N, C-alpha and C positions, 0 to 999 in steps of 0.2 A: 831564690834567683827572687823572686818576687816580695821583700821586701817592705815596701811603701803599699803594695795593694793588699798585703795581711796581713800591716798593723790596724790594731783596733782606733776608735779614732772618741775620741768624748765629744760630743753637740748636749751645751745644755746641762742640764740633770741626768744623763745617759753614757752612755758605753756600748760604741758599737764594731762588730769582730771586727770590720775589713769594709778596706777603702775604695770594693764596689755596688754602688744602689742600681738601684731599677732607679729606672725613668719616669714617669707619674703615667705611662699609656693608660684611653681612655679603651670604653666597650663602648658602641655605636647603638648594639641589637643589648637589653637589657628584660629579667622575667618580667610573667605580670604587676599589673601594676606600677611597672620600670622601679623594683624589685631586682636587689642582685639575685643572679640565678645561682642553681647546682653549680655550672657548665663557668661564670664569671666567677664566685668565689673561685671555681677551682685551676684558674684562669693566671690571679695574682700566687696562688698556693704553689703552686708552679714551680717561679718566682724567685718567691722565697724556703723552697726545697731543694731548688740552684747553686743557693750559695749564698745568694745577694743582700748584703748588710739587714735593708733596708727598703722593703713591698709598698711603694704610697700607689692606694687607689684612688687611677688621677679624675680630674672636673665633678668633683664631685660642687653644685649649684647651693650656694650659702638660704639663696631668696628663689624658691620656681614659678611665685608670681608674674617676677621682673624681670631673676637674672637665666634665662634658661637661654641657652642660642645653638643646643642642637633638638632632635625629634624630641630624641631619649636620653632625661636625664634622670641622677640622683641626688634628691635634694636635703641637705643637714636641714631642712624648716619641715621635716614631713615626718610628723609621729610614728609615722606606720612605720618607717624606711628602719627606724632604733631598729629594731628583732636583724635583722641583715646584713649593719653596717657592726652590730657584732658580731654576726657567725664572719664575715671577712678577719675583722682582727685574727679574735683565736684561728680562722686558720692560716694566717698569714704567721703567725706567734705557732702555732703548731707546727711549723717550716723553718723554723729558728729565728726568720727575722722581725724584725721591729717593725710594724705597724705606724706607717703615714697617711692623709690624709691630705688631698689635692685639696681648697678651699674656693673658688670659683663665682667669680660674673661675668655675664657676657657685657653686662652697658653695653653699648651701642649697639653692637652688636648681636643682638636676638631678634628673633622674626616678629613683627607680632601676631605669623599663627601661633607661637608657640608662648607666646605668655598673655595667653586670655585675648587678642584682639586688638588691645591695648599698644600704644605708643614706644617702643624704644627708649633709654634714655643714658646718658652720657654728659663727662664733663659740656662740651659742647650745641646748642643745636648746628646742622642740615639736614640735606637731605639724602641718603640711602643710596650707594648705586642703583635697586629695585627701583627706588621713589617710592622707599617709607622714608614719612615721617621719624624721626630720629628728637628729643625732647630734649633741654639742655635743662641737667637734676639741679632743684633750688635748691638751700643751704641746707634744710632739712630734711630730704633726700639723701643727700649725701653725710650725713651725721646713722639716720636712719639707718643705709646700708654703713657705713664701719660697724655700726649694733649686730647688723643682721653678721660679721663675719662674725665680733666672738662671742655669739650666740655658739650657731654653726664649729667655730671651734671649743665649746665650752663641750658640745653635745657627743664632738667629738671624742674631746678626754674619757668621757663619762661613757662612750662606746668600747671602747677600749682601745683603744689608738694609742702610738707612744710619741703624737708626735705629729705640728700639723704643717703643708705646707700653704703658705700664698701664692699664687701667682699675678706677682705685679711684672707679662711680662706678655711674651706675644699679641699684645692688641686689647685682652681683654680690661676689663673695667678697671685696675687697678691703673694699669697701664698706661692709656689713653688719658686719665689724667693728665702721667706723667712725661708722653708721647709731644712735644708740639705738636702733629700731624694733626690730630685729636683735641689735642686741647685748646680753645681758643676761649679762652677769658679771660678779661681784664681785670675779676675781680682777686682776692687775696687766694682764689680755686686754680690760679691759673698770671698767666705770663712769666717769671722767669722759671731756673729748674730749684729753685726757693719752695715758689707758691706751689707747684707741674707736682712735686715730693709729698703738696702735705697732707692730697689727702689719703696715699701712704701710706706716712707713717700717723695717722690719727688712724689705722687699721689696729696699727700694729700697736698704737697704745692703746688702744677696744679690745686687741684677743691676747694681751702678754696677762693685762689687767681680770680677764676671764680663766685663764689659767694656770693663773704665778705663774711666776720665777725660775725654776726648776725641766718645766712642758716649756720642751725646745719645739721654735715657733726658725720656722723656714721658708724662704723667700725665693720663689725662679723671680728670675730680673733678667733681659734683655742686656743683654753688655753694649751691644749696635742694630741699630733699628734695617742695619742694610735697604734703609729704602729715602724720595726725593723727602727732603725737607726733613727728615727725622733726625736723632739725634747718634756722630759715630762712637765712639769709643773712650774721648777726651772729656766726656757725659756723662759716658756709663762709668767711669770713672771715681766721679764725683757721685752718680749717683747713692756706688757703690759707700765712697765712705760718709754718709747719710747715711747711713741702713748697720753702719759699723756699731757695731752692740743691740744695736737695742732687737737684734736678734743671736740666732744663733749659728746659723747656715746662708750664703750666701750662692743662689744656686747661678749659676754667669747661663743661659743661652742666649739665642739671641735671633729678629730678626722681629714682623710683624707679617698678623695678617691681612690687614690692608691693604698687602701688595701682595699680587701672587712668585712674584717671582723673591722675594721677602718670603714667604713662609718657605721657597726649596731652599733656600738657606739655611736658614732654621733647620732645619733635619734637612743635611747634606742631601746626594743622593751620587747618583752615582758620578757625576761632570764635578762631582766634589774629591778636593784632597783629604786623606783620611783626615784627623782628627781637626776636619775643620774651622771649628771657633775653638780649639783652648788657645791660643793665641789671648782672648777677651777676659778669659778667667787669670789665666796670665798674670799679667799688665794689671788687673783688681788684685790679688794675691800683695803686689809689692802696695799696696795701698792704701789694707786695712788684717786688725786685727782677726777680724770674725775668721775662722773656720767659711773654706771657698771650698765648693768644686764644679766639677766644667761639665759638657754634657756637648754632644754631636758628634756621631760617630769612630769611633772610639768600640772597637773590639777587637784590638789585637793585642796581647796581655804585653808581649814584650815593649812593642811601644809602651807601653798604656806605662808600665812602667820608671819607663826614662822617662812620665813626658811628666808624671808625681814628681820625680827623685832633680828633675833638672827646674821646674818649676819653681815645688815650693809649696803647689796647691793638695789641697787638703785632703779629694774626695774623685767620681768619678761616676756622672750615672751612665745608664745604658738605656734605652728605653727601643733599639728592633733588632740591636745586638743580640739582647736575651729569649727576642720573638723568636729567632734562626736558632737559636743555639742557651734556652733557661738554666742551662747547665754551666756556663762561660764557669761563674764566679769557687764553685765547687773544680773543676776541672785546674785552675789556679791552684788552689788550696794543694790539692790531688798531685801536682805536677804530670796532668795527662795537659796537655794545652794541644799537643796534637790530635785530639780527640773531640776537639772544638771545630762545630759546623758555624760557616763565617757571614755573616748579617752579608749576602752582595749589593746592597741596597738598591732593589729596582723600588723600590715606595708599593710594591704589591699590600702592603699588609692595609696603608692609606690609604690608596688608589682604594682597593677593594670595601673598603669603611665609609668612605666617600658618600662609593657608586653603589653601594648592595647593601650596605651596615653591616655588615659580614666584615670581621678580619679574616687572611687568609698568608700564607704563611710561604716563598716560592720554595727555600730551602730544608722549610722542618711538617710535613702535612697535616701534624700532627697540632698543631693552633687550628680552633675552632670544634678544635672536638678534644678536652685537654683530660673531658670526663678517662676517653680509653685511660690514660695512664694512670689510673691512678685503680681504675676498674676494669683491666683486660679480660680480654679475653682468652680461656684457656686454651689449650694449644692438643689439640684430642691425638692428633693419629701425629707424625714427627717424616714430613715427604721428601723421596728425590724432587728435587724440580731445576731442573736447566731451568736457562736464562739465553735467550738472543740474542745480546748485539749491550752493550756497555757506557752507554752513555748514562746519560741524566735517571732520564728511568727506569735500567738494567744494575744501575747501581748502586739505588735505589730499594730496589727490589732482593737484592742481593744481598741488603748492608738488615735492613730487614727480617728475612729469614731466615738466616744465620742465627740473628738477636734471638726468634724463636726455636730456632734446633732442629730444624727443617737442612738437609744436607744439600748442597747446593753449588752448583757450576755451571762458567758464563760464562759467555760467550761469544768474545768481537770480533769482525772482522777483517779491525785494521792492526794498526802495530802497540795498538796504543790507546789501552781507554780513558774516557772526558768528552767526546765527538768533540766539544763544547769549541771547534779550531779558531775562530770570531780573537776564541782570550788567548793565544800565541805572540797576537796579532802586532804585540808591541802596542795597543790601542790604554790612554789610557783611562780610558774611561770603563778597560773592562779587564781591569786589573783585580778588585773583589773578587770579580767573580769567578779569574785564574785562578783565584785562594780558594773558593771555594770547593771548585771544582778538581784542583789540585787537592784538598784535603779530601775529596771522598774517592780520590785514588787508592791513596793512604790508604785510609782506612777498609775500601776494600779489600786490599793484600795483607790485610791483617786482617778481616773476617774471622778465617776460616773459609771461606769459599775457593775452589778450586775455580784459575781465570787462566784459558785461554785463550790468546790470544795471537792473531793469525788464521780465523776459525770461525766461519762460517757456518749456522746453524743448517745439516741435511738431513736426508733423512739418515741416510748411514751415521752420522753422528745420533741419532734422538735410536739409533735401535746397539751403539753401543753405549751409551750411558741407560739406556731402561727406564728415561722418566717418571712422575708421578706424573705432574704438571711441564707443562711447558707454558712461558711467559716470552711472548715477544713482543720483545721494548727493540725490534732494527727502525724505528725515525725513520725520517722522513729525503728529500731531494726534493733542490731543488729547482722550479716551471720555468721558460724563459715562452715570454711572452709571441705567440703562434704568427712575427712577419719574416717577410721574405730579411734574410741580409744575417740573425738572429743562431744563430753559428757560425758565425764569422772569426774570423781570426785575430777581429778584436777585444770579440763581445767575454766579460771573464762573469761568473756567476759569484755574485758577492759573496754567498754563503763559502766559496773556492777561495778567496782574496788570502792565497801568504802573506810573510813579508818579503817570500822570494818576487810573487809575483811584477813585471817589469808594466809600468802604465805612466801613458804622455802625459804631459806635463794637461792637455783638456780634456775635460771629460764627460759623461751622462750618463745620470741613473737613472735605472724605468723602474720607478716604483716609489709610491713618497709613502710606504709604513712607516710604521717606527724602525724595523731593518734597514728600506732604506738611506729612510733618515741617519742614522744613524752612520752608517759607511760613511754620506755626502757627508759629516762633521769629524770623520776622524782623519780620512780621504784632502779634506778642505784643513784642519788643523796640518799635516802634514806635507803643503804645499803647494798643491792643484787646485783646477779652476773645475764644481761644480756645478750641476748642475740638474735638478730636480723634476723628473718628469711625470707630470703622477694624475687621472683622468678625471679628482675629485678634486669637490674646494678646497679642500682640507686636507694637509700632513699629520701625518701621523694619529689615527680618530684610536687605529683598534694597541693604544697603549694607553696604560694609566696614568690618572687626572696629572699628578705627581711629579711620575717623570714626562709627561710631557710636555710640560711648564720649562719644565729644564733644558729635555729637549726642541725645545719652538727656541730660546730665548740661549741657541748655542748656536740656532743656521740662525736667527734673524742680527742678532750682533756680527755673521761673519762675513766680510765685503767679499770673500769665494764660491757661495754659494749660494747657487739662482735658482730658490724656487719659481716651474714653469708647471701653472694648478690647468686644473679641468685641459688634458692633450692625453692624446691618443696616439699612438705609435702605432705608426704605418709601415716601417720601412728600416733599416739600417744597412749601410755600406761604408764602405771601408772609411769614409766620408767625413764620415759620425752619424748622427740619426734625422728622421721627420717625421713628425707628427703633424694627426691634424686637431684645428681644436674647437671648438661642439659649434660652432658655425660654419662650419665644413672646412676653411681654410692653415691650405697645409701652408707645416710652419716649417724650413731647415734647421737645426741644432750640431753647428760643432760638436763634433770630439777624441781625439783619437786612441779612446777605446770609452765600451757600452760596459756600466758595472749593472747585469741581469737581480735588482732586487725584486719579483716581481712577483713575490710568493715560497709556496712548500705545499710539498706533496706527501705523503703518503703514502710506502712504501706495498700498497695491496697488494699488488701479486707474489711478496716475498710474503707478505701474514698469510694469505690464503690457500700458501705450497708450504705451506707450517703444523693450520688448523688440521687438519687431516688428520698429524703424526699421533696427535700423543688425546687424549678422553678429555683434562682439564686443560682448560686452554684461555689463557690468558690475553688480551692487548692491550701496554699501554703506551703510558706516552706519542712523540709524532709518531708511529706507526696505527698507531685508533688514529688519529685529526691530530692533523698540524695544528700545533698550540706557542704556550712560550713553557720553561722546565716547570712551574708549578703546573701543570696540568702533569707532567711527566713522575713526580713527586708524590705527587697522590694517586696517581694509579697506581705507582707501581703500590703507596705503599696497602691500598685496597685490594689487591689484589692477594696479598701475599695476607689479607685477615678476610680476607675470606674464604684459603683457606682451613683458619681455625671453627668454622661451619659443619664443614665435612669427614 
């Protein structure tokens, strides 16, 4: 079924086993002295064991003194890093993949605090948005940095890596020279595309001389910048043509860090369609002989196979898809695609790294503790586990428990597992979530757990099942703002909206958290005129950074969504909503229906009724604290893991 995905591919002097590559995801938290920790190494090893043909180590800086763009990064010019790089290459090889290093220099995007207080440098002089001065590179510095790329590539080869990736996209130094947004030079390094490409080609020339003809050079480029003043696909094609024959793989991404929404499109989120940037590589492939790879929201094997067959593109790189399920390529190889856990493109992995320098995944609780895959805790006693609730937390608990050999009875009060009702609302940006939910249901139904629908756990059920362990995953329920009219016939809880819910043309959403904002976006797309009432001065503050940028773009570009900030709802009647501003002035918002999105609360009473029934008792997900799917899946994993210690 997957003859294109599973076909070997020759790149320079090596042949890789299939067309599914890991994308060069980086890690925000390293070990002591900015060296790879055991956990870092096993993060990448997991991708190799999962069947990816090539596993690149992301964001390795060619010169830390001038090129560091983040608080912690590995430097190829740091001799003390060599043993850890060797260990990394060995681990990737042990997993069965080719090992690659992504070489980068932050250029103008380096903060002075990361480079010893010096000014950052780039193609052109300017003052950055934080007020820091960026120096224009001299010709001597240009050649010096190109030599640093060459030295770094040679070091990577000496450490046992099979190929290198030059990062020529996304707004970093090589791309800063290519982009008209950041390159304002008037000498031979700026102006025409030929001049703007001169630094990139110099780097390639130096690297090729350092590593030889048979050692593959992969270059990642932005096929388009998705930014005002930047280049589009037409120029992206010309860039690729200038690289043709000089490198061994052209890796086509998109976007630039210079513009927030462009960075969202670089890593397509829930509001973008599957394979959003695939058209870029497809067009570039028509114009070059060098193998071409695509990246960006690929994670469905059937669609990936068809894409390769239809476009002639040579390979697909996956980042978040392999965070969600590192074993995706192996499952394709083994014909077990129904077992793949699909990425929901929530961007929690990226947002968490930006906020806390820790990567986590909504749908894969093992991310951040990969060592537990390679060194699992023994299960000393097999137990009988009763799970109350078949939402994300309950399903994850059932899957984890059956995998470890426990006997599981899963009870769900409704007639369907999953609980994510909004995934059924024909909402385009919830389709990845619907895929995830439906795949979890399928896996639970096959995992060996006894599933009882339309069954609420009570004392009678506990007496019948006689479990050793009870896991409460009963979820949460919406609550209304306690104002007159909150229970009127025109008020609908956002959590309970269905395709059959009849709504008028003019709506008011009470609550500007990310759920209320998402409801507003969906309803506006369906033709309703929507006002969002929010008590504070910002929308969606409980949302991860990358998803919030995308969500706010949808709101700000809609002519049917009207945010009303600093407004406290005071009364609802059949004509609309009354609200009070910060100065105490009352404002009336007419509405045919009012959508209550003022938050969720745990079903605490149900939890406390269950607590005394079984000695060993765990509470997971929203039943513990109303939060996100990620909290439910990780709580469930933790609860089942805790059983191993008892």
